[in-house]
DRENLUM-768412 format. One line per 3 residues: number of its first residue (from 1); for each residue x, z, y of C-alpha. Coordinates in steps of 0.5 Angstrom, whole numbers. Each point is the difference from the previous one (the first is absolute). Layout:
<pts>
NUM) X,Z,Y; ...
</pts>
This chain:
<pts>
1) 400,179,307; -5,-2,-5; -7,-3,2
4) -5,2,-4; -7,-4,-1; -6,1,1
7) -6,-4,2; -2,-1,7; -6,4,2
10) -5,-6,2; 2,-2,-8; -3,6,-3
13) -7,-1,4; 0,-7,-1; 1,1,-8
16) -6,5,1; -4,-3,5; 0,-7,-4
19) -2,4,-8; -6,3,6; -2,-8,1
22) 0,-2,-7; -5,5,-1; -3,-2,5
25) -1,-7,-2; -2,3,-6; -7,3,2
28) -2,-6,5; -6,1,3; -2,5,-6
31) -3,6,3; 4,6,-2; -4,7,-1
34) 2,7,2; 4,4,-6; -2,7,0
37) 6,4,-4; 2,7,0; 5,1,7
40) 2,6,-3; 2,-3,-6; 3,-6,4
43) 4,5,4; 3,4,-7; 1,-7,-2
46) 3,-2,6; 4,5,0; 3,0,-7
49) 1,-7,-1; 6,0,6; -5,-3,6
52) 2,5,5; 7,-2,-1; -1,-6,4
55) -6,0,3; 0,7,2; -6,5,-2
58) -5,-3,4; 2,-7,0; 2,0,7
61) 7,-5,-3; 8,2,0; 3,-5,4
64) 3,-6,-5; -2,5,-6; -7,-2,0
67) -5,-2,5; -6,3,3; -5,1,-5
70) -6,4,3; -4,2,4; -4,-7,-2
73) 3,-2,-6; -1,-7,-2; -5,-3,-4
76) 0,3,-8; 2,-7,-3; 6,0,6
79) 2,7,-2; -1,-2,-8; 5,-7,0
82) 5,4,3; 1,6,-4; 0,-6,-6
85) 4,-5,3; 8,-1,1; 2,1,8
88) 5,3,3; 1,7,-1; -6,2,-2
91) 0,1,-7; -6,-3,-5; -4,5,-4
94) -4,-4,-5; -6,2,-4; 4,4,-5
97) 3,5,5; -5,-1,6; -8,-1,-2
100) -5,-4,4; -5,7,1; 7,3,3
103) 2,-5,4; -8,2,2; 2,7,2
106) 6,-2,5; -4,-5,3; -6,6,1
109) 6,5,3; 4,-6,4; -8,-1,3
112) -1,7,0; 6,1,6; -2,1,7
115) 3,-4,5; 5,5,5; -1,0,7
118) 3,-4,6; 6,2,3; -5,1,5
121) -5,4,-2; 7,5,-1; 1,5,6
124) 7,1,-1; 1,-7,0; -3,-2,6
127) 5,4,5
</pts>
């Protein structure tokens, strides 16, 4: 039987988390202003660039494929750093491929996604 090599689930998350920590250290102590992007265009870009394939159409994640990124996404600088830095299975999106303004729009879309209901609030699940 042939063994398939793959990164353990924790390794993928650790690489992603490391990128976020690096991004956070870049703004140590600096307050980030709230970006104003176009959520509708951000959703279009999110679907066009295939973000949904790993993170789901609402950013809820998909197991080991991609972590949950919405609702309540990381700060914009963390999202941008993750898109621009190689780590794990996440592809790099250079400025040539994805402009900073487009990242702001995608971020606006992620911010616009409402939190789902808790299992306690769904009657069918509480019988």
